[in-house]
Structure formats: C-alpha cells, structure tokens
ZADRENTOR-707683 format. One record per residue (C-alpha): residue in three letters; chain; x, y, z. Coordinates in steps of 0.25 Angstrom, whole numbers. Example, Ala and Ser with C-alpha at 12.3 -4.5 7.8 and 13.67 -1.06 7.14 Angstrom:
BEGIN
<rec ala; A; <49; -18; 31>>
<rec ser; A; <55; -4; 29>>
//
This chain:
BEGIN
<rec met; A; <170; 35; 33>>
<rec his; A; <157; 38; 25>>
<rec lys; A; <146; 28; 23>>
<rec his; A; <141; 26; 9>>
<rec gly; A; <128; 20; 5>>
<rec trp; A; <121; 16; -8>>
<rec leu; A; <130; 20; -20>>
<rec asn; A; <141; 25; -11>>
<rec gly; A; <134; 37; -6>>
<rec pro; A; <135; 42; 8>>
<rec val; A; <125; 36; 18>>
<rec his; A; <117; 47; 25>>
<rec arg; A; <110; 43; 38>>
<rec val; A; <96; 49; 41>>
<rec ser; A; <93; 51; 55>>
<rec pro; A; <83; 41; 60>>
<rec gly; A; <76; 52; 67>>
<rec leu; A; <74; 60; 54>>
<rec phe; A; <70; 48; 47>>
<rec gly; A; <60; 44; 58>>
<rec ile; A; <54; 58; 58>>
<rec ala; A; <52; 58; 43>>
<rec leu; A; <46; 44; 43>>
<rec met; A; <36; 49; 54>>
<rec leu; A; <32; 61; 46>>
<rec leu; A; <30; 54; 32>>
<rec leu; A; <24; 40; 37>>
<rec pro; A; <11; 46; 42>>
<rec ala; A; <8; 52; 29>>
<rec ala; A; <10; 39; 22>>
<rec val; A; <2; 31; 32>>
<rec trp; A; <-9; 41; 34>>
<rec ala; A; <-10; 45; 20>>
<rec asp; A; <-24; 46; 15>>
<rec pro; A; <-28; 37; 4>>
<rec ala; A; <-26; 43; -10>>
<rec pro; A; <-39; 46; -18>>
<rec gln; A; <-41; 37; -30>>
<rec pro; A; <-52; 37; -41>>
<rec val; A; <-64; 29; -37>>
<rec ile; A; <-75; 22; -46>>
<rec lys; A; <-87; 32; -46>>
<rec gln; A; <-99; 26; -39>>
<rec gly; A; <-109; 37; -36>>
<rec arg; A; <-104; 50; -32>>
<rec cys; A; <-88; 53; -31>>
<rec pro; A; <-82; 56; -18>>
<rec ser; A; <-79; 71; -14>>
<rec gly; A; <-66; 75; -22>>
<rec tyr; A; <-68; 65; -33>>
<rec tyr; A; <-73; 68; -47>>
<rec val; A; <-79; 59; -58>>
<rec ser; A; <-71; 54; -69>>
<rec gly; A; <-77; 43; -77>>
<rec asp; A; <-82; 32; -68>>
<rec tyr; A; <-72; 37; -56>>
<rec cys; A; <-72; 47; -45>>
<rec met; A; <-58; 53; -46>>
<rec pro; A; <-51; 60; -34>>
<rec arg; A; <-47; 75; -35>>
<rec ser; A; <-34; 80; -29>>
<rec arg; A; <-39; 81; -15>>
<rec ser; A; <-49; 69; -15>>
<rec arg; A; <-49; 59; -4>>
<rec phe; A; <-48; 44; -6>>
<rec ala; A; <-62; 38; -9>>
<rec val; A; <-68; 24; -9>>
<rec glu; A; <-82; 19; -13>>
<rec lys; A; <-92; 20; -2>>
<rec arg; A; <-97; 6; 3>>
<rec gly; A; <-105; 7; 16>>
<rec arg; A; <-99; 16; 26>>
<rec cys; A; <-85; 23; 22>>
<rec pro; A; <-73; 17; 29>>
<rec ser; A; <-66; 24; 41>>
<rec gly; A; <-60; 37; 37>>
<rec tyr; A; <-69; 39; 25>>
<rec his; A; <-82; 47; 22>>
<rec val; A; <-93; 47; 12>>
<rec ser; A; <-91; 55; -1>>
<rec gly; A; <-100; 53; -12>>
<rec asp; A; <-101; 38; -14>>
<rec tyr; A; <-87; 36; -8>>
<rec cys; A; <-80; 36; 5>>
<rec val; A; <-69; 46; 5>>
<rec ser; A; <-57; 45; 15>>
<rec gly; A; <-55; 55; 26>>
<rec ser; A; <-41; 60; 31>>
<rec arg; A; <-32; 48; 36>>
<rec ala; A; <-42; 38; 30>>
<rec arg; A; <-36; 25; 26>>
<rec thr; A; <-38; 19; 11>>
<rec ala; A; <-51; 12; 10>>
<rec ile; A; <-56; 1; 0>>
<rec pro; A; <-69; -6; -1>>
<rec lys; A; <-69; -19; 7>>
<rec ser; A; <-71; -32; -1>>
<rec gly; A; <-70; -44; 8>>
<rec arg; A; <-58; -42; 18>>
<rec cys; A; <-49; -30; 18>>
<rec pro; A; <-35; -32; 12>>
<rec arg; A; <-23; -33; 22>>
<rec gly; A; <-19; -20; 28>>
<rec trp; A; <-34; -14; 27>>
<rec thr; A; <-45; -14; 38>>
<rec val; A; <-60; -14; 36>>
<rec ser; A; <-68; -2; 38>>
<rec gly; A; <-83; -5; 34>>
<rec asp; A; <-84; -9; 19>>
<rec tyr; A; <-69; -4; 17>>
<rec cys; A; <-55; -8; 20>>
<rec leu; A; <-46; 3; 25>>
<rec glu; A; <-31; 2; 23>>
<rec arg; A; <-23; 1; 36>>
<rec arg; A; <-12; 11; 39>>
//
C-alpha cells in the first residue's frame, strides 16, 4: 500500500543521514557568515573598499562590513579610514549605547552579535 501526503501525492522519505550531512554542510555557512556590508554615514575618510556618494560611504562589491570608529575597534575588526572594518569570521558590531540588546555581547564601545 502506498502512502500519500499533502494533496494525495506520494510521500518520499529522506534518509536522516543524508539530511544530517546536508544540514551540517549548510549550517556553518549561515552561522559563521560574515556581516553584509551596508552604506555608512560619511564621517571623515571612508573605509577601504567604499566610495563617497552624497553624505554616505557606499560599499563596493567586495567590501567588508564597516562601523564608525569609537575608541578601539571591536574584536575581529581593524581600523580603516575613520571606521572599523570586519575581518573574516567577525560578528556584526553596533556602537554601544547603554546596555547591549539581548543576544549581543560587549566588546569595548561596541555590542557584538552572538552566534
């Protein structure tokens, strides 16, 4: 007897082993993905890989995530222009204002997203 699923189509079972392997291969990419570069308000020199457009520094295609520099750069970041730019495997950083939001940790004058 055949089993049928949603809309009376046949039910196909996926091996838990194959599913587990696929999940292990895809999950690290999502969990360890570098933060995506975004436009930043121009304050002094733009970071490497960004260009000026109006009052903003705009990322080019291979730019890294940047955040305004406040004191020392957060863990995983380096100075570029008047900004801190993420290194490989860096977590998303935001300037700290009071307490960091839930799911974020303190790194100097910044909050870093937990993984």
